[in-house]
C-alpha positions in Angstrom: -185.9 94.0 26.7 -187.3 91.2 25.7 -185.1 88.8 28.9 -184.8 85.9 27.5 -183.0 87.0 24.7 -180.8 89.3 27.9 -180.5 86.4 29.1 -179.2 84.0 26.3 -177.1 86.8 25.3 -175.8 86.7 28.4 -175.0 84.0 28.7 -173.5 83.8 25.1 -170.7 86.2 26.7 -170.0 84.3 30.0 -169.2 81.6 26.9 -167.2 83.6 25.2 -164.9 84.0 28.0 -165.0 81.2 29.0 -163.4 79.8 25.6 -161.3 82.3 26.2 -159.6 81.9 29.2 -158.9 78.2 28.4 -157.1 79.5 24.6 -155.5 81.9 27.3 -154.5 79.6 29.4 -153.2 77.0 26.8 -151.3 79.9 25.6 -149.7 81.3 29.6 -149.2 77.6 30.7 -147.0 76.4 27.5 -145.1 79.9 27.2 -143.9 79.1 30.9 -142.5 75.2 29.3 -141.1 77.3 27.1 -139.3 79.7 29.4 -137.8 76.4 31.8 -136.8 74.9 28.3 -134.8 78.2 27.7 -133.4 78.2 30.9 -132.5 74.5 31.3 -130.2 75.1 28.1 -128.8 78.8 29.4 -128.0 78.1 32.7 -129.3 74.3 34.8 -128.2 76.0 38.4 -131.9 77.5 37.9 -134.4 76.1 39.9 -137.6 76.2 40.1 -138.1 77.3 43.3 -135.8 80.7 42.4 -137.6 80.8 39.4 -141.1 81.5 41.7 -139.7 83.1 44.9 -139.8 86.2 43.1 -143.5 86.4 42.5 -145.2 89.3 42.6 -149.0 89.2 43.2 -149.7 92.5 41.0 -148.1 91.8 38.1 -149.7 88.2 37.2 -152.8 89.1 37.5 -152.5 92.4 35.3 -150.4 89.8 33.2 -153.7 87.7 33.0 -156.4 90.4 32.7 -154.6 92.4 30.3 -154.5 88.5 28.0 -157.9 87.7 28.7 -158.5 91.2 27.3 -156.6 90.9 24.1 -157.7 87.1 22.9 -161.4 88.4 23.8 -160.5 91.7 21.4 -159.9 89.7 18.7 -163.0 86.9 19.7 -165.0 90.9 18.9 -163.3 92.2 16.5 -161.2 92.2 13.5 -157.1 91.4 13.8 -156.5 95.1 12.6 -158.7 97.2 14.6 -157.7 95.5 17.6 -153.8 96.5 16.9 -154.5 100.5 16.5 -155.9 100.7 19.4 -153.3 98.9 20.9 -151.3 101.6 19.3 -151.9 104.4 22.0 -149.9 101.9 24.3 -146.8 104.4 24.7 -148.9 107.6 25.5 -150.7 105.2 28.1 -146.6 104.2 29.6 -145.5 107.1 29.4 -148.5 108.4 31.7 -148.4 105.5 34.2 -144.6 106.0 34.5 -145.2 109.5 35.6 -147.9 108.8 38.1 -147.0 106.0 39.5 -143.1 106.0 39.8 -142.4 109.9 38.3 -140.2 108.6 35.7 -140.4 109.9 32.3 -139.1 113.1 31.1 -142.3 115.5 29.9 -141.1 117.6 27.6 -142.6 119.3 24.9 -140.6 117.1 22.3 -142.1 113.7 24.0 -145.5 114.7 24.6 -145.8 115.9 21.0 -143.9 112.7 19.2 -146.7 110.7 21.6 -149.9 112.7 20.5 -148.6 112.4 16.9 -148.9 108.4 17.8 -152.0 109.0 19.5 -153.3 111.1 17.0 -152.2 108.4 14.0 -153.7 105.5 15.7 -157.3 107.6 16.5 -157.2 108.4 12.6 -156.7 104.3 11.2 -159.8 103.6 14.1 -162.4 105.7 12.2 -160.6 104.9 8.6 -162.3 101.1 9.6 -164.7 99.6 6.8 -167.4 98.8 9.2 -168.1 99.8 12.4 -166.4 98.4 14.9 -168.1 95.6 17.7 -168.3 98.0 21.3 -167.0 95.0 22.9 -163.8 94.8 20.8 -162.9 98.4 21.5 -163.6 97.9 25.7 -161.4 94.8 25.4 -158.5 96.1 23.4 -158.5 99.1 25.5 -158.1 97.2 28.8 -155.6 94.9 27.2 -153.6 98.3 26.2 -154.2 99.3 30.4 -153.4 96.2 32.1 -150.3 95.7 29.7 -148.9 98.9 30.2 -149.3 99.2 33.7 -147.7 95.5 34.0 -144.3 96.6 32.0 -144.6 99.8 34.6 -144.4 97.8 37.6 -142.5 94.9 36.2 -139.7 96.9 34.8 -139.2 98.8 38.7 -139.5 95.3 40.5 -137.0 94.2 38.0 -134.8 96.5 39.5 -135.5 96.3 43.1 -134.3 92.6 42.8 -131.0 92.3 44.7 -131.0 88.7 46.2 -128.0 87.6 46.2 -128.9 84.4 44.7 -129.6 86.5 41.5 -127.2 88.8 41.5 -124.5 86.7 39.0 -127.4 85.9 36.5 -127.4 87.8 33.3 -130.1 90.4 31.8 -131.1 87.3 29.6 -131.6 85.1 32.6 -133.3 87.5 34.4 -135.7 88.3 31.8 -136.6 85.1 30.8 -136.8 83.8 34.7 -139.6 87.4 35.2 -141.2 86.0 31.7 -141.6 82.1 32.6 -142.9 83.3 36.3 -145.6 85.3 35.1 -146.3 82.6 32.8 -146.9 80.5 35.3 -148.5 82.4 37.2 -151.0 84.1 35.0 -152.0 80.8 33.6 -153.4 79.3 37.3 -155.4 82.8 37.1 -156.9 82.4 33.8 -157.2 79.1 34.3 -159.5 79.1 37.8 -161.0 82.0 36.4 -161.6 79.6 33.0 -162.6 76.3 35.4 -165.7 78.9 37.0 -167.3 80.0 34.1 -167.4 76.7 32.6 -168.8 75.3 35.4 -171.6 77.7 35.7 -172.2 78.0 31.3 -171.0 74.8 30.8 -170.4 76.0 26.8 -169.9 73.9 23.4 -165.6 73.5 23.8 -164.6 75.2 20.6 -160.9 73.0 19.8 -158.4 75.5 19.0 -155.3 75.4 16.5 -152.0 74.7 17.5 -150.5 78.0 16.4 -152.7 80.0 18.3 -150.9 78.4 22.0 -147.9 78.2 19.7 -147.3 82.2 18.7 -148.5 83.9 21.5 -145.9 82.5 24.0 -143.1 82.9 21.9 -144.1 86.4 20.9 -143.8 87.6 25.1 -140.7 85.5 25.3 -138.8 87.8 23.3 -141.0 90.7 24.5 -140.2 90.3 28.3 -136.7 89.4 27.1 -136.8 93.7 25.1 -138.0 95.0 28.5 -135.3 93.6 30.1 -133.1 95.8 27.9 -135.1 99.0 27.6 -137.4 100.9 29.6 -140.9 100.8 29.2 -141.9 103.7 27.1 -139.2 102.4 24.7 -140.7 98.4 24.7 -144.2 100.9 23.9 -142.9 102.1 21.2 -140.7 98.6 19.8 -144.4 97.3 20.1 -145.7 100.4 17.8 -143.6 99.5 15.3 -144.4 95.8 15.4 -147.7 96.6 15.2 -147.7 98.9 12.5 -145.8 96.0 10.0 -149.1 93.2 11.9 -151.7 96.1 10.8 -150.6 95.6 7.4 -150.2 92.2 7.4 -153.6 91.2 8.7 -155.2 93.7 6.1 -153.6 92.0 3.5 -154.1 88.3 4.9 -157.8 89.1 5.3 -158.3 91.1 2.2 -159.3 94.4 4.0 -157.6 96.5 1.8 -154.4 99.3 2.2 -156.0 102.8 1.1 -153.5 105.6 0.7 -154.9 106.9 4.6 -154.2 104.1 5.9 -150.9 104.2 5.0 -150.4 108.0 6.1 -151.4 107.1 9.0 -149.1 104.1 9.5 -146.3 106.4 8.5 -147.6 108.8 11.1 -147.1 106.3 13.3 -143.5 105.5 12.4 -142.7 109.3 12.4 -143.9 109.8 15.9 -141.7 106.8 17.5 -138.5 107.7 15.4 -139.1 111.7 16.7 -139.4 109.6 20.3 -136.1 108.5 19.9 -134.7 111.6 18.6 -136.8 113.7 21.2 -135.2 110.5 24.4 -131.3 110.8 22.9 -131.6 114.9 23.4 -129.4 116.2 26.0 -132.2 117.8 29.3 -130.7 121.5 28.2 -134.1 123.6 27.3 -135.4 123.9 23.8 -135.6 127.1 22.3 -139.4 129.0 22.0 -139.5 128.1 18.2 -138.8 124.7 18.3 -141.6 124.4 21.0 -144.0 126.1 19.1 -143.3 123.8 15.7 -143.6 120.6 17.9 -146.7 122.2 19.2 -148.1 123.0 16.1 -146.9 119.1 14.1 -148.8 117.5 17.5 -151.8 119.8 16.8 -152.4 119.0 13.2 -151.7 115.0 14.0 -154.0 115.3 16.2 
Protein backbone atom coordinates (compact mmCIF):
# COMPACT_ATOMS: atom_id res chain seq x y z
CA UNK A 1 0.00 0.00 0.00
CA UNK A 2 3.04 2.29 -0.24
CA UNK A 3 1.96 5.26 -2.42
CA UNK A 4 5.50 5.64 -3.83
CA UNK A 5 5.57 1.96 -4.85
CA UNK A 6 2.12 2.21 -6.46
CA UNK A 7 3.18 5.32 -8.34
CA UNK A 8 6.33 3.59 -9.60
CA UNK A 9 4.37 0.47 -10.61
CA UNK A 10 1.81 2.61 -12.44
CA UNK A 11 4.51 4.51 -14.34
CA UNK A 12 6.25 1.23 -15.20
CA UNK A 13 2.96 -0.08 -16.62
CA UNK A 14 2.43 3.09 -18.69
CA UNK A 15 6.02 2.85 -19.89
CA UNK A 16 5.42 -0.74 -21.03
CA UNK A 17 2.25 0.28 -22.86
CA UNK A 18 4.11 3.18 -24.54
CA UNK A 19 6.94 0.93 -25.73
CA UNK A 20 4.43 -1.63 -26.98
CA UNK A 21 2.59 1.15 -28.80
CA UNK A 22 5.78 2.12 -30.64
CA UNK A 23 6.49 -1.47 -31.71
CA UNK A 24 2.86 -1.98 -32.77
CA UNK A 25 2.91 1.25 -34.79
CA UNK A 26 5.99 0.11 -36.72
CA UNK A 27 4.35 -3.28 -37.33
CA UNK A 28 1.12 -1.76 -38.64
CA UNK A 29 2.71 0.90 -40.84
CA UNK A 30 5.11 -1.73 -42.23
CA UNK A 31 2.03 -3.78 -43.05
CA UNK A 32 0.48 -0.83 -44.92
CA UNK A 33 3.70 -0.48 -46.93
CA UNK A 34 3.79 -4.21 -47.74
CA UNK A 35 0.15 -4.11 -48.78
CA UNK A 36 0.70 -1.12 -51.06
CA UNK A 37 3.66 -2.82 -52.74
CA UNK A 38 1.62 -5.98 -53.30
CA UNK A 39 -1.16 -3.95 -54.90
CA UNK A 40 1.30 -2.19 -57.19
CA UNK A 41 2.41 -5.61 -58.35
CA UNK A 42 -1.16 -6.92 -58.79
CA UNK A 43 -3.05 -3.91 -60.15
CA UNK A 44 -1.38 -0.55 -60.68
CA UNK A 45 -4.74 1.09 -61.44
CA UNK A 46 -5.74 0.90 -57.75
CA UNK A 47 -5.02 4.34 -56.32
CA UNK A 48 -4.32 5.35 -52.73
CA UNK A 49 -7.57 7.33 -52.74
CA UNK A 50 -9.50 4.16 -53.58
CA UNK A 51 -7.70 2.27 -50.82
CA UNK A 52 -8.62 4.82 -48.16
CA UNK A 53 -12.08 5.79 -49.43
CA UNK A 54 -13.93 2.89 -47.74
CA UNK A 55 -12.29 3.34 -44.33
CA UNK A 56 -14.62 2.52 -41.43
CA UNK A 57 -13.54 3.90 -38.03
CA UNK A 58 -14.75 1.00 -35.81
CA UNK A 59 -12.65 -1.52 -37.77
CA UNK A 60 -9.37 0.37 -37.48
CA UNK A 61 -10.06 1.10 -33.80
CA UNK A 62 -10.66 -2.58 -33.03
CA UNK A 63 -7.62 -3.62 -35.05
CA UNK A 64 -5.40 -1.10 -33.23
CA UNK A 65 -6.66 -2.14 -29.79
CA UNK A 66 -6.37 -5.84 -30.62
CA UNK A 67 -2.83 -5.45 -31.97
CA UNK A 68 -1.62 -3.56 -28.88
CA UNK A 69 -3.37 -6.03 -26.54
CA UNK A 70 -1.72 -8.97 -28.33
CA UNK A 71 1.74 -7.46 -27.96
CA UNK A 72 1.10 -6.55 -24.32
CA UNK A 73 0.06 -10.16 -23.67
CA UNK A 74 3.45 -11.26 -25.02
CA UNK A 75 5.18 -8.61 -22.88
CA UNK A 76 3.71 -9.99 -19.65
CA UNK A 77 3.45 -13.73 -20.40
CA UNK A 78 4.86 -16.64 -22.31
CA UNK A 79 4.15 -17.01 -26.01
CA UNK A 80 2.48 -20.38 -25.46
CA UNK A 81 0.17 -18.92 -22.78
CA UNK A 82 -1.11 -16.14 -25.05
CA UNK A 83 -1.68 -18.60 -27.91
CA UNK A 84 -3.62 -20.95 -25.60
CA UNK A 85 -5.98 -18.16 -24.48
CA UNK A 86 -6.50 -17.06 -28.07
CA UNK A 87 -7.74 -20.57 -28.88
CA UNK A 88 -11.06 -19.29 -27.50
CA UNK A 89 -11.51 -17.04 -30.57
CA UNK A 90 -13.70 -19.52 -32.55
CA UNK A 91 -16.27 -19.59 -29.75
CA UNK A 92 -16.14 -15.79 -29.40
CA UNK A 93 -16.60 -15.43 -33.16
CA UNK A 94 -19.57 -17.81 -33.16
CA UNK A 95 -21.28 -15.84 -30.38
CA UNK A 96 -20.55 -12.42 -31.90
CA UNK A 97 -21.75 -13.49 -35.38
CA UNK A 98 -25.02 -14.68 -33.88
CA UNK A 99 -25.53 -11.72 -31.53
CA UNK A 100 -24.65 -8.97 -34.02
CA UNK A 101 -25.97 -10.34 -37.32
CA UNK A 102 -27.95 -13.51 -36.43
CA UNK A 103 -25.49 -15.45 -38.57
CA UNK A 104 -24.06 -18.89 -37.99
CA UNK A 105 -25.86 -22.13 -37.20
CA UNK A 106 -26.31 -22.96 -33.52
CA UNK A 107 -26.85 -26.68 -33.96
CA UNK A 108 -25.98 -29.12 -31.22
CA UNK A 109 -23.04 -30.40 -33.25
CA UNK A 110 -21.52 -26.96 -33.93
CA UNK A 111 -21.91 -25.76 -30.33
CA UNK A 112 -20.48 -29.05 -29.05
CA UNK A 113 -17.48 -28.82 -31.37
CA UNK A 114 -16.81 -25.28 -30.11
CA UNK A 115 -17.08 -26.49 -26.50
CA UNK A 116 -14.47 -29.15 -27.23
CA UNK A 117 -12.07 -26.40 -28.39
CA UNK A 118 -12.90 -24.25 -25.33
CA UNK A 119 -12.47 -27.19 -22.95
CA UNK A 120 -9.12 -28.08 -24.50
CA UNK A 121 -7.94 -24.46 -24.24
CA UNK A 122 -8.92 -24.29 -20.57
CA UNK A 123 -7.09 -27.54 -19.83
CA UNK A 124 -3.95 -26.23 -21.55
CA UNK A 125 -4.18 -23.05 -19.50
CA UNK A 126 -4.33 -25.00 -16.25
CA UNK A 127 -1.33 -27.10 -17.31
CA UNK A 128 0.99 -24.07 -17.31
CA UNK A 129 4.05 -24.83 -15.19
CA UNK A 130 4.12 -21.39 -13.52
CA UNK A 131 1.16 -19.19 -12.49
CA UNK A 132 0.44 -16.83 -15.39
CA UNK A 133 0.65 -13.07 -14.90
CA UNK A 134 -2.91 -11.65 -14.53
CA UNK A 135 -2.13 -8.88 -17.03
CA UNK A 136 -1.01 -11.42 -19.62
CA UNK A 137 -4.35 -13.23 -19.32
CA UNK A 138 -6.33 -9.97 -19.37
CA UNK A 139 -4.59 -8.63 -22.47
CA UNK A 140 -4.79 -11.97 -24.30
CA UNK A 141 -8.54 -12.17 -23.62
CA UNK A 142 -8.98 -8.52 -24.71
CA UNK A 143 -7.01 -9.27 -27.87
CA UNK A 144 -9.20 -12.26 -28.70
CA UNK A 145 -12.44 -10.33 -28.16
CA UNK A 146 -11.41 -7.27 -30.16
CA UNK A 147 -9.92 -9.19 -33.09
CA UNK A 148 -12.91 -11.56 -33.21
CA UNK A 149 -15.20 -8.50 -33.31
CA UNK A 150 -13.04 -7.02 -36.06
CA UNK A 151 -13.26 -10.20 -38.14
CA UNK A 152 -17.05 -10.38 -37.84
CA UNK A 153 -17.55 -6.69 -38.66
CA UNK A 154 -14.95 -6.74 -41.43
CA UNK A 155 -16.55 -9.72 -43.12
CA UNK A 156 -19.94 -7.94 -43.02
CA UNK A 157 -18.41 -4.67 -44.23
CA UNK A 158 -16.63 -6.54 -47.02
CA UNK A 159 -19.95 -7.88 -48.36
CA UNK A 160 -21.67 -4.49 -48.15
CA UNK A 161 -19.19 -2.68 -50.39
CA UNK A 162 -20.92 -2.13 -53.71
CA UNK A 163 -18.99 0.82 -55.15
CA UNK A 164 -18.86 0.65 -58.90
CA UNK A 165 -15.13 1.37 -58.85
CA UNK A 166 -14.30 -1.88 -57.02
CA UNK A 167 -16.72 -4.26 -58.73
CA UNK A 168 -14.02 -5.46 -61.13
CA UNK A 169 -11.47 -6.13 -58.39
CA UNK A 170 -10.70 -9.74 -57.56
CA UNK A 171 -11.22 -11.16 -54.05
CA UNK A 172 -7.46 -11.15 -53.58
CA UNK A 173 -7.19 -7.46 -54.49
CA UNK A 174 -10.12 -6.52 -52.23
CA UNK A 175 -8.57 -8.43 -49.32
CA UNK A 176 -5.18 -6.72 -49.73
CA UNK A 177 -6.88 -3.32 -50.06
CA UNK A 178 -8.68 -3.96 -46.76
CA UNK A 179 -5.44 -5.08 -45.14
CA UNK A 180 -3.55 -1.99 -46.37
CA UNK A 181 -6.31 0.37 -45.31
CA UNK A 182 -6.72 -1.26 -41.90
CA UNK A 183 -2.97 -1.34 -41.22
CA UNK A 184 -2.52 2.31 -42.19
CA UNK A 185 -5.32 3.78 -40.09
CA UNK A 186 -4.64 1.45 -37.15
CA UNK A 187 -0.99 2.54 -37.29
CA UNK A 188 -2.14 6.15 -36.98
CA UNK A 189 -4.25 5.20 -33.95
CA UNK A 190 -1.43 3.40 -32.15
CA UNK A 191 1.11 6.07 -33.15
CA UNK A 192 -0.99 8.82 -31.59
CA UNK A 193 -1.49 6.66 -28.48
CA UNK A 194 2.26 6.02 -28.16
CA UNK A 195 3.11 9.73 -28.56
CA UNK A 196 0.69 10.72 -25.79
CA UNK A 197 2.06 8.10 -23.40
CA UNK A 198 5.64 9.00 -24.24
CA UNK A 199 4.88 12.61 -23.38
CA UNK A 200 3.56 11.47 -19.98
CA UNK A 201 6.13 8.89 -18.87
CA UNK A 202 9.13 9.36 -21.23
CA UNK A 203 10.38 5.75 -20.94
CA UNK A 204 13.81 4.71 -22.09
CA UNK A 205 13.68 3.58 -25.67
CA UNK A 206 14.29 -0.14 -26.06
CA UNK A 207 15.24 -1.04 -29.65
CA UNK A 208 13.32 -4.01 -31.03
CA UNK A 209 14.41 -6.64 -33.49
CA UNK A 210 13.67 -6.03 -37.16
CA UNK A 211 12.11 -9.50 -37.26
CA UNK A 212 9.50 -8.44 -34.66
CA UNK A 213 8.38 -5.64 -37.00
CA UNK A 214 8.53 -7.75 -40.18
CA UNK A 215 6.86 -11.05 -39.33
CA UNK A 216 3.72 -9.53 -37.80
CA UNK A 217 2.54 -7.69 -40.97
CA UNK A 218 3.44 -10.70 -43.12
CA UNK A 219 1.20 -12.88 -40.94
CA UNK A 220 -1.58 -10.27 -40.99
CA UNK A 221 -1.63 -9.90 -44.77
CA UNK A 222 -2.10 -13.65 -45.25
CA UNK A 223 -4.71 -13.66 -42.48
CA UNK A 224 -6.72 -10.89 -44.19
CA UNK A 225 -6.49 -12.64 -47.56
CA UNK A 226 -7.84 -15.83 -45.98
CA UNK A 227 -10.70 -13.89 -44.35
CA UNK A 228 -11.66 -12.57 -47.78
CA UNK A 229 -12.30 -16.13 -48.98
CA UNK A 230 -14.11 -17.68 -45.98
CA UNK A 231 -16.45 -16.92 -43.07
CA UNK A 232 -15.23 -15.31 -39.85
CA UNK A 233 -15.82 -18.54 -37.91
CA UNK A 234 -13.93 -20.71 -40.42
CA UNK A 235 -11.11 -18.15 -40.33
CA UNK A 236 -10.92 -18.34 -36.53
CA UNK A 237 -10.81 -22.15 -36.64
CA UNK A 238 -8.01 -22.07 -39.21
CA UNK A 239 -6.26 -19.72 -36.80
CA UNK A 240 -6.79 -22.29 -34.05
CA UNK A 241 -4.89 -24.82 -36.14
CA UNK A 242 -2.11 -22.30 -36.60
CA UNK A 243 -2.04 -21.67 -32.86
CA UNK A 244 -1.61 -25.37 -32.10
CA UNK A 245 1.51 -25.31 -34.23
CA UNK A 246 2.64 -22.04 -32.61
CA UNK A 247 2.15 -23.47 -29.10
CA UNK A 248 4.26 -26.52 -29.97
CA UNK A 249 6.98 -24.34 -31.48
CA UNK A 250 6.98 -21.96 -28.50
CA UNK A 251 7.27 -24.83 -26.03
CA UNK A 252 10.11 -26.39 -27.98
CA UNK A 253 11.93 -23.13 -28.76
CA UNK A 254 11.75 -21.80 -25.19
CA UNK A 255 12.19 -25.29 -23.71
CA UNK A 256 8.93 -25.22 -21.78
CA UNK A 257 8.45 -28.94 -22.28
CA UNK A 258 5.78 -30.96 -24.07
CA UNK A 259 4.16 -33.57 -21.82
CA UNK A 260 1.41 -36.11 -22.66
CA UNK A 261 -1.32 -33.95 -21.08
CA UNK A 262 -0.34 -30.97 -23.23
CA UNK A 263 -0.29 -33.09 -26.38
CA UNK A 264 -3.74 -34.47 -25.47
CA UNK A 265 -5.10 -30.92 -25.09
CA UNK A 266 -3.65 -29.89 -28.44
CA UNK A 267 -5.12 -33.02 -30.06
CA UNK A 268 -8.55 -32.10 -28.64
CA UNK A 269 -8.30 -28.69 -30.31
CA UNK A 270 -7.71 -30.46 -33.62
CA UNK A 271 -10.65 -32.80 -32.98
CA UNK A 272 -12.95 -29.87 -32.21
CA UNK A 273 -11.87 -28.01 -35.34
CA UNK A 274 -12.36 -31.09 -37.54
CA UNK A 275 -15.74 -31.77 -35.97
CA UNK A 276 -16.87 -28.20 -36.71
CA UNK A 277 -15.69 -28.56 -40.30
CA UNK A 278 -17.88 -31.64 -40.75
CA UNK A 279 -20.84 -30.02 -38.97
CA UNK A 280 -20.70 -26.86 -41.09
CA UNK A 281 -21.03 -28.98 -44.25
CA UNK A 282 -24.03 -30.95 -42.98
CA UNK A 283 -27.41 -30.26 -44.53
CA UNK A 284 -30.03 -28.46 -42.45
CA UNK A 285 -31.91 -31.69 -41.76
CA UNK A 286 -32.45 -32.16 -37.99
CA UNK A 287 -30.01 -34.48 -36.29
CA UNK A 288 -31.23 -37.68 -34.68
CA UNK A 289 -31.81 -37.69 -30.88
CA UNK A 290 -29.02 -40.24 -30.47
CA UNK A 291 -26.54 -37.97 -32.26
CA UNK A 292 -27.57 -34.95 -30.17
CA UNK A 293 -27.15 -36.96 -26.97
CA UNK A 294 -23.68 -38.12 -28.09
CA UNK A 295 -22.67 -34.57 -29.03
CA UNK A 296 -23.75 -33.21 -25.63
CA UNK A 297 -21.86 -35.98 -23.86
CA UNK A 298 -18.62 -35.33 -25.77
CA UNK A 299 -18.86 -31.58 -25.14
CA UNK A 300 -19.53 -32.17 -21.43
CA UNK A 301 -16.55 -34.49 -21.12
CA UNK A 302 -14.32 -31.97 -22.91
CA UNK A 303 -15.31 -29.23 -20.48
